Structures are given as structure tokens and as C-alpha cells.
C-alpha positions in Angstrom: 81.8 166.9 60.6 83.9 167.1 57.4 85.0 163.7 55.9 86.9 162.7 52.8 85.9 159.2 51.7 88.1 159.5 48.6 91.2 159.4 50.7 90.6 156.5 53.2 93.6 154.9 54.8 93.0 151.1 55.1 95.3 148.5 56.6 94.3 145.2 54.9 96.9 143.0 56.6 98.1 142.9 60.2 101.6 144.1 59.3 100.8 145.8 56.0 101.3 149.5 55.4 98.1 151.5 55.1 96.7 151.7 51.5 94.8 154.8 50.3 91.4 153.8 49.0 88.8 155.9 47.2 85.5 154.6 48.5 83.2 157.4 47.3 81.4 155.6 44.5 81.1 152.3 46.2 80.1 153.7 49.5 77.5 156.0 47.9 75.9 153.1 46.1 76.1 150.9 49.2 74.3 153.4 51.3 71.7 153.9 48.6 71.0 150.1 48.5 70.8 149.8 52.3 68.7 152.7 53.5 65.1 153.7 53.6 65.8 157.2 54.9 65.6 160.0 52.4 68.3 162.0 54.2 70.7 159.1 54.1 70.0 158.7 50.4 70.9 162.4 49.9 74.1 161.8 51.8 74.8 158.8 49.6 74.5 161.0 46.5 76.7 163.6 48.0 79.4 161.0 48.9 79.2 159.5 45.4 79.7 162.8 43.6 82.1 164.4 46.1 85.4 165.9 45.3 87.2 166.1 48.7 85.7 166.6 52.1 81.9 166.7 52.6 79.8 167.5 55.6 78.4 164.4 57.3 75.6 165.4 59.7 76.1 164.0 63.2 72.6 162.4 63.2 73.6 160.2 60.2 76.8 158.8 61.7 75.2 155.9 63.6 73.2 154.7 60.5 76.3 155.1 58.4 78.3 153.0 60.8 75.6 150.4 60.8 75.5 150.1 57.0 79.3 150.0 56.8 79.3 147.3 59.6 77.1 145.0 57.6 78.4 145.7 54.1 82.2 146.0 54.3 85.1 143.9 55.5 86.6 144.6 58.9 89.6 146.7 57.8 87.3 149.1 55.9 84.9 149.2 58.9 87.8 150.0 61.2 89.1 152.8 58.9 85.7 154.4 58.5 84.8 154.1 62.2 88.2 155.7 63.0 87.7 158.5 60.5 84.2 159.3 62.0 85.5 159.1 65.6 88.7 161.2 65.0 86.7 164.1 63.6 84.5 164.5 66.7 
């Protein structure tokens, strides 16, 4: 699935408008710090250095959601989960 982590829409407050967030650098580093899988580490590198959409292999989505679930606040988790669900 193709995903652009540089153009993530996050709603930080209950009534706030969505804000555009570039999560590429932070997400790439977060994955690298929280995985023991070489493939996930390669995905982290690809996310970090991406310019637009990248291909996220289906087999890495559950691990990506797990890392995001333990390392990010709820609004970011919701946005990433929605992004990964909408593309399916």
C-alpha cells in the first residue's frame, strides 16, 4: 500500500481542525529504536528519507501499528491507523 507520512492529518483536540504533520523523520527513528526486524528497519529508513508516498508492505502493517501504539499519543495513533486502514 502507498502511504505518505509527510502529509499526516492529525486532530489534536476534540473540536480542533485537523493539522498537517510531517512525521517522516520522527517515525523513521521511532521504528528503528523499537524493532528487531531487519525488514522493519529498512522500512524505517525508507520512511525517514521519503519524499511523498512510499510502499508499505502489508506484512509490516501490524508491527507498524504496534510501534505507533506504544510510542505516540492517541491523536497520532488514530491518524496513522486511519491512514493504514483507508488504503486497504
